[in-house]
Structures are given as structure tokens and as C-alpha cells.
N, C-alpha and C positions, 0 to 999 in steps of 0.2 A: 504494499500500500503506502502512496507516496506521502511522503514525511515521515514514515516509521524510521525508526532508529536503525532497521535492517537495510533500507535502502539506500544504497552506495551509489547510485544513478546521480547525473549533474543536478536534476532539478530536485532530488530527495535532500542533497546536501545543501542545494541554496536554499530549499525552503524551511530546514531545520535551523540554519545559521541566520538569514536575515531576519531584519525589525519589522514583522508582520503587522505590528501596530501602525507603523509610519507608513506602511505599503497601503495597508487598507485605507488609511487616511487618506492618501495622494488619489486613490481611485475613487473615493468620494467626493472628493473637489470635481475628479473628471466627469462622476455621473451630474453634480450640480452646473457644470458647464453645459452638458448637454440639456437638462432641463431649461435651465434660463435662455441658452439659445435658441431654444424653440419659442420662448415668452418674447423675449426681445428682439430678435432679427427681422421678423416678418415685415415689421410697419416700416422698418431702416431702410431694407430691401424695395419696397413698394415705394417710399419715399424718392429714392435715387432712381426709379424707372428701370430697378432689375426685377428679374424672377423673385417671386414672395419667397422661395425656399431656397435661394442661391446661399446664403451665408450659414444655413442649416445644412445643407450638403456638404460643403467645404468645411465646415467646423466639426462636423462628424469622421471627416476625414483625418484632420489636423488633430483631434483628440483619440482616433485609433491609433493613428503614430505615433502619440505621446505617450500612450497607455503600453505600446510594445517597447518604445525606448526606455520606458522606466525598468519594464521587466529585464530586456536584454542588458542593460548596463549594469544593473544591480547584480548582473552575473558574474560581471567582469573581476579578476584577480585587483590587487593595489596597483601594482605594478603595471598593468595593462590600463588602468585609468589615468594614470601618471602619464603614460604615452599618449593615450588619447588627447588630454589635456596639452602636452607640448604640441603634437600635431595639429589637434583642433585650433587652438590658441594662434599659431604660427600663420594656417588658413584664415582665421577669423581677424587677424590682425592686418594682413593684406588685403582682405574684403573690405573692412572697416573704412581703410586709405582709399581703395576702389571708388567707395562710396562719393570721395570729394571731386572724384573726375565724371564718373558714368552714374552716378546714384538718381534716384528719382527726388524731385524736391517737391515736398509737400509742406505748405504752411512754410515756406522760409528756409526749410531746413532739409540737408540732403544725409538721408539716414540707412535709404533702403535701396538694394537692387533688384529690377524686376526679373522676376522667373515665370515660365510658361501659366503657374496656378496661382502662384501667389508672390508678395514681396517679400524677400528677405533681410531681416534688419541684422546685420552680421554683427553689431556689437550685444545682442540680447546674446549669443552664444559666447562672445568673448568674455563674459562677464562669470560663467562657472569655469571655465578654463584658466582665468585670472587668478580664480581662487587656489585652485589647484598648484598650479605652477609657483605662485608665491609662497604658498605652504612648503612645497619640496625646495625652494630656494633658501628660505628664512632658517629649513632645519638642515639641509645639506650644508651651509657653513659652519656648523658645530660639529658634524664629525669629519668633515676634509678639512685639513688645515691649508690657509690661505685661500680658501676658496670664497671670491665677494660674493657671496650670496645675497646681502643686505644691499649692495650697491646694483648688484643687477636687478632686485627687485624693485627698487627705487628707479632705474633706468628705463625698467617695462612700465611701471606705473605713468613716469613722464611721458612717455610715448603716447599709450593710449589718452591720458589727459590732454595732448597736444590734437589728438584725433577728434576727439569728443568735442573739445570746445570747437573747434574748426567747422563740424556740420549744422549747427550748435547741438547738442544734445546734454543740457544741464543736468536733467533729471538722472540718466544712466550715468553721469560723471559722478554725481553727489553718492548713487548707491556705490560704486567702484570706489570712491574714496572711504568711505564708510566701511566696508568689506575691508580694506588694507588696514585701514587704522586699526581696527577689531584684531585683525591678525596678528601686528605689531603689538598691542596690547597683549596678547594671549603668550606671545613668543617670549615677552620679558623686558620689554620697552621701559625704559626710566620715565617713572610717572610725569617727572619735569617737562619731557621729551611729547610724551602725549598730550599734555595740557598746551603745549606748545604748538602742535598738529592740530588739535581741536580749535585753537586760535586761529592759525593760518585757515582751516575751513569757514569759520566765521567771517576772516577778514575777504576770502574768496567770495563767498556769498552775498557779502556787501558789495564788492566788486561787480558781479555778475549782475546785480541790481542796477548799479549804472550805466554797465557796459552793454546789457541785453534786452532792447526795448520788450521782449516778450516776457521775458523774467520781471520788468518794473511793472509790466501792465498787470499779471498776474498777482504781484504783493501788493500793489495798489487797490486792487479790487477787492482782495480779502481784508485788507486794513479799514478801507473804505467804502462802506455799501452802495454808497451813491456815485461812486464813480465807473463809467465803464458798463460792461455788458455782463449781466449777473443771471442771463436767461438759463443757461444749465445747471445751473449749482442752484438756482430757485426752482427748477422744475425739479431737480434730485430731492428737493428737502422736502417738496409737498407730495411726492411720491411716497418718501416715508412717514409724513402725516398721515396720507390715504390708508397704508397700509395696518398701522396701528400694532396691536398686538399680534394679530393672529393672520394679518393679510386681506385682502379682498378674495383671494381665492386664484387655483389655476386658470390662467387666461382672460382674467378680469382686470388688470391693470389698462388705466387708460391714461396716464402722464406718461408712459413708456411709448406712446403715439406720438408724443412732443421730444422728445429726447435727441438729437441728433447722434449722440454716441451711446444710445442705450444699449447696444449690443457690445461695447468695448468699454470705455472707460468709466462708465456709469451703471454698470451691469449690475452691482450692489444694491442701487436706488431701486432696480427692477422687482429683485429679492424682495425687498423692503416693503415694496406696495401689494405683490401678490402673496407673500408669504409671511410677512408681518416680522415684528422684532424677535419673536422665537426662532425662525429660521435664520435669521441675520446673527442672531448669538451662536446658533447652532456653526456656522460656517467661521465664525470667529473662533471657537473652540477648536474646530479641527486643524485649522492653521496654528493656533496655540499648542494644540498636543504634538504636531509634527516639531516645531523649534525647542519645545520645552523638553521631550522625550530623545530628540536627538543629543541635546546638550547634556541631558542627564548618562545618556551612554557614554558622551566622552569622559566623564568622570572616573571610569573604570578603565579607559583605554591608555597603553603602555607609551604607544609610539607618538612622538610629538608631531612629525608629518600628517598623521590623521586628524589628531587634536586641532592643528592651525588651519589645513586643507578643509576639513568639514566644519569648521567654525565659521570661515569666509563663507562657504556655501550657504549654511542654512542662514546667516546674517541676511545675505543678500536675498533669499526666498523670502524671508520674514519682513523684511524692510519694504519690499516690493508691494504685499500683501497690504502693508499698514499703511502706505501711502496711497495706494487705490482709495482705502475703505475712508482714511481719514479725510483724503480729499474730496469724497463725497457726500459725507456729514459736515461739509463746510470745517473743519477742525484745522486746517491748514491749506495754504494757496494749490489751487488745483492744479495738477500735472498729469500729462496724459502719460500714464504707467497702467498697464494691465493689470487684473489681478487674477494671478497665478491659477490655470488649469480653466478660469470660469470665464474671463472675457474672450472675446473673439481675437482671433490672430493666429497664423500657422507659425511664426518666428517665435511669438509668446510662449505657445504652446509646448512645442518641441525644444527649445530650449531649458523653459523650467523642467520638462521631463528629464534632460539631459542631466540637471543639475541634483533633481532628486533622485535620478539613478546612481550618480557619483555617491551621494550621501548614503546609501543604502550600501552600495558596493565597500564604501571605504569602513562605515562602522559593523558593516558584516563579520562574524568571527570566521576566520580564513585559519585553520590549522596547518602549522607549516610556514607561514609567512611571518618573518623575524620581525619583532619589535625592536625599538631601538632605546627602550628604557626599563626601568625596574617597578613596581610597587602601585602603578597607576600613575594618573594625572595628578591626584591630589598629592602623592609625594613627589611630583616635579616639581607642583606648586612650592612646597614646603622646602624644596633643596633650590628656588629659583633665586638668580641671582640678576639685577638691573643691568641693561649692558645699553 
């Protein structure tokens, strides 16, 4: 029987050792993605003159591929995950640079490359690869003498910073910067330098306010309700109000017909109107379980590479979910960032699936793979020395 201790097949070993709770939570989110796309996308498709079911059919395909990616990547060994990140990161870095020359321009930004069935956003795939590669670089310098791991990690981050600034994609740059800072903190960076990094991030945010008109517009609209166009956020808040505690019921939402991005950036508002506060809290809890459970598993992990890389992956995943839901609720300035596995988008669904598959692969118990420490991560913390 699959999952039995006597089953020595690839699937049997994988099923016994993978974090099944996190795996199930990922597929719950994929299920919500199917349900909410049925609710949110037809009105958007009709509004732009496309077939009513166009977004539904495409998202079914995207989420099916995403589910396959989660399972297949989670079966990889840790060394294979690293090789995949190195190769994929190099390819996506080149593709991100290519967007500046041959990218599709949407709302003043060049972030996408046109493909036959979808538009590819390379920076979405660059994010998980960056987390794993920097985790390896930061760890490698501790076991290989004279290896400039910290210098290479900062150089890689600097190249990504310049590319994303040129697109521009300030939201993605903020997420990657937060991932990198979190990894440096977990790696043992001196708290004074951590504070300096946070100060630099705040200064960069202030500079972005003055340098990029779209950033200034979003911040001003958030701070001053009487400034600019508030149509989407006002409509989203009205959707949450209409839904109340239990929602209007499946297919009974009305505000979704008025939201231009109901299938993408504001899909959480559709969930609020049709299914109410209870289901919205359930969605939040599923995201929380994935993040918290992954971090708890790292407490018992011996290998610093696994700890640093997985921390970066789950930080990017959780931050992306928080930004989408918080902006829908007008808790932060609006940002065009998808809700993982739930919002429409091929690049988003597949890149999040890649990140989740890497998390499951890295945290999976793999007998025979050598750890680089003893006594677990808490022992490592007790022996920590700032660098």
C-alpha cells in the first residue's frame, strides 16, 4: 500500500517524508483558485470583449500545471533543487534583462515577455531561485575558505536591483529585498548592520516616492482619500461590506461585475462578497499554516543551507499573500501583486508552485543527505556569532 513503511518505491518514500500538512494546504489554495476564478473571471472577460470562459479555461490549465510542479519539484533531492535554482536563476536573470529590450509594455512597465498562450514575467521565477542561490552562497563561505559568498550574494542582489528598477517593478524589488534581508538576519548578520539595512530600505522607499510617479500616486491616494482615483479600492471595500459574515452565496456577488481586476489583484474581495468573513479568515489561516509550520520544521533542521534558503522562500510566499490581502482591505497602498495560487496568472501560479515545491523538497527528510551542523537550528543559534 502506498505510504506503508514497506513501500520502498519513489512515491512511497516521498509520501512518508514530505510535509503532508503543507502539501494539503497548497492544494487547498489551488482549490480556492478554481472556485474564485469561476466567480470572478466571466464578468471581466465579457467586459473586455473576450469569451466568457476564456480566463477559466486558461486558469484551469495554469493551476493543473502548478499542482504538477508542486509535486514533482517536492520529489527532488536538495542538491537537485540547488542545481535547478542555479540554472533557472541564470536563465530568468537573462530573461528579466531581455524584458528591457523586447518586453511588453503595460501601464508604463516592461516586465513581461509574450509567449503563445501567456505572458511570462521572468522576475516571478527569479524570486525563488534567488532565495535558494543566496542561501547556498551564504552557507558556502562558512565551509570553504576564502570563498566570497557574501560578496557574490550582494553582487547578485545588486544586478537584480538594477534590472527591477529599470522595468520598473518596485513591488517585486521590495519583496526580493525583504527576502535577502531576512536571510542575512538568519545567517547571523550583526544587529547594527540589520538596522542599517532597514534604514536603507526606508530611505529607498522615500526615494521611490519622489522618483517614480506611480509610487507617489499610490501613496498619496492611500494617505489622502480625496486625492486621485479610488474606484477599485472603494469597490473592493464595498464587496467586503456586502458579504458580511457568511457572504451572499456562490455566484451571487454583484460588486465583482464592477471591478476591473476582480480576477487578479482583487480576487480576495470577490471571496469576501460571495463567501463572507468566515471563508476569508479560512484563506488567511491556510496561508498562516504554511508559513508557521515551515518555520517550525526549520527549528529541528541541522543544515544552515536548508534553514536560510527555506526561510527566504517562505518569506517571499507569505509577504506576497500579505501584500495582496492587505491592499485589498486598504491597509497598505495598493500594489499589483497576485494572491498565491488564487489570483489569475500563469507566471504567478507556476512560480509560486516552484517555490512551494522547493520548500517541500528542502524540508523533506532525506536519509543519506549530509547535514552541515549538529544539534538542530536552536543549537546553531546558541552558538551564533555576529558577522
